[in-house]
C-alpha positions as CSV (number, residue, x, y, z in Angstrom):
1,M,-18.4,155.6,-22.8
2,K,-14.9,154.5,-23.8
3,K,-13.5,157.4,-21.7
4,M,-15.5,156.2,-18.7
5,I,-14.3,152.6,-19.2
6,S,-10.8,153.6,-19.6
7,G,-10.8,155.9,-16.6
8,M,-12.3,153.1,-14.5
9,L,-9.6,150.7,-15.7
10,V,-6.9,153.1,-14.9
11,S,-8.4,153.9,-11.4
12,L,-8.5,150.0,-10.8
13,A,-4.8,149.6,-12.1
14,I,-3.7,152.4,-9.7
15,F,-5.5,150.9,-6.7
16,L,-4.2,147.5,-7.4
17,A,-0.6,148.7,-7.7
18,G,-1.0,150.5,-4.4
19,C,-2.2,147.4,-2.8
20,A,0.6,145.4,-4.0
21,S,3.2,147.9,-2.9
22,T,1.9,148.4,0.5
23,Q,3.8,146.2,3.0
24,E,4.5,146.9,6.5
25,S,8.2,147.2,7.6
26,Q,8.8,144.9,10.3
27,E,11.7,145.1,12.8
28,V,14.6,142.8,12.2
29,D,15.3,140.6,15.3
30,A,19.1,140.4,15.2
31,E,19.0,138.4,18.5
32,N,17.0,135.6,16.8
33,P,16.8,135.5,13.0
34,E,15.3,132.0,13.2
35,V,11.9,133.6,14.6
36,A,9.2,133.0,11.9
37,V,8.0,136.2,10.3
38,T,6.0,136.9,7.4
39,R,7.3,138.8,4.4
40,Q,6.1,139.9,1.1
41,F,8.6,140.1,-1.9
42,T,8.9,140.2,-5.5
43,G,10.2,137.3,-7.8
44,S,12.3,137.6,-10.8
45,I,11.4,138.3,-14.5
46,M,13.7,135.7,-15.5
47,T,12.6,132.2,-16.8
48,P,12.5,130.0,-14.9
49,D,12.2,132.4,-11.8
50,P,15.0,131.5,-9.4
51,V,13.2,133.3,-6.5
52,M,10.3,131.3,-7.0
53,Q,12.3,127.9,-7.4
54,Q,14.0,128.7,-4.1
55,V,10.6,129.4,-2.4
56,M,9.0,126.3,-3.6
57,A,12.0,124.2,-2.7
58,L,12.2,125.6,0.8
59,S,8.4,125.2,1.2
60,K,8.6,121.6,0.2
61,A,11.4,121.2,2.7
62,G,9.4,122.7,5.5
63,V,11.4,125.8,5.9
64,L,8.8,128.1,4.6
65,K,5.1,128.0,5.6
66,E,2.0,129.7,4.3
67,V,3.5,130.5,0.9
68,R,1.3,132.5,-1.5
69,M,2.4,133.5,-5.1
70,T,0.6,135.6,-7.7
71,R,0.5,134.6,-11.3
72,A,2.0,138.0,-12.2
73,I,5.3,138.5,-13.8
74,P,7.3,139.0,-11.7
75,A,5.3,137.0,-9.0
76,Q,4.5,138.8,-5.6
77,I,5.4,136.2,-3.0
78,T,4.2,136.1,0.6
79,A,5.8,133.6,3.0
80,T,6.4,132.8,6.5
81,G,9.7,131.5,7.8
82,P,13.0,132.4,9.4
83,E,14.0,136.1,8.9
84,N,17.5,135.2,7.7
85,V,16.0,132.8,5.0
86,L,13.5,135.3,3.8
87,A,16.0,138.1,3.7
88,C,18.2,135.9,1.6
89,I,15.8,134.7,-0.9
90,A,14.1,138.0,-1.3
91,S,17.2,139.2,-3.4
92,E,17.2,137.8,-6.9
93,A,20.9,137.2,-6.9
94,S,21.2,135.4,-3.5
95,R,20.9,131.6,-2.6
96,W,20.0,130.1,0.5
97,L,21.8,126.9,1.4
98,E,19.7,125.4,4.1
99,E,22.3,122.4,4.9
100,H,24.9,124.9,5.8
101,Q,22.6,127.8,7.2
102,E,24.1,130.2,4.9
103,C,23.3,132.8,2.2
104,E,25.5,133.3,-1.0
105,F,25.7,137.0,-2.3
106,M,23.8,138.5,0.8
107,A,24.6,142.1,1.2
108,E,27.1,142.6,4.2
109,E,24.9,145.2,5.6
110,T,21.8,142.9,5.8
111,C,24.1,139.9,7.0
112,T,25.4,142.0,10.0
113,E,21.9,143.4,10.8
114,L,20.5,139.8,11.0
115,G,23.4,138.7,13.3
116,G,25.3,136.6,10.7
117,E,29.1,136.3,10.0
118,F,29.9,137.8,6.7
119,N,32.8,136.7,4.6
120,P,33.4,138.6,1.3
121,C,35.6,135.8,-0.2
122,E,34.6,132.2,0.3
123,S,35.5,129.5,-2.3
124,P,32.8,128.3,-4.5
125,C,34.0,124.7,-3.6
126,R,33.9,125.1,0.2
127,H,31.3,122.4,0.5
128,D,33.0,120.1,-1.8
129,P,36.2,118.7,-0.4
130,D,36.6,116.4,-3.1
131,A,36.4,118.8,-6.0
132,M,39.1,118.2,-8.6
133,V,38.6,121.7,-10.1
134,C,37.4,124.9,-8.6
135,N,36.9,128.4,-10.1
136,L,39.3,130.9,-8.7
137,M,36.6,133.4,-7.6
138,C,35.2,134.8,-4.5
139,V,31.6,134.0,-3.4
140,Q,30.2,136.5,-0.8
141,V,28.7,134.1,2.1
142,C,26.8,135.1,5.2
143,K,26.8,132.4,7.7
144,F,24.2,131.9,10.5
């Protein structure tokens, strides 16, 4: 009986893992990255989850629609919104700045594919002209 239950649980786990990992790859529309698309991506294992925090903030601001998240760690997130925003936040290290229409730390290839302007070395204080002190480091930025 134990072997049968164990076999069923393993089968169920494999089935659910397969369902979670299936996602249709959609074409990127470089001509218009503002077109709303639906994407599924994975959150972070960090606490608090920076991906989930961005998704919730962008959903509250009305940038993302139809947001669904699992309670698993890391969370599986499905959201509808502009392709450039979803491509940005799908990466754990990236950060979308809605007020400036840019993504920090997006890969150059992804930026170019989406029709953005990539700058490998922007100032971290570029949006704070009154900053008294600024780190001497480069921030990769993709501007849309």
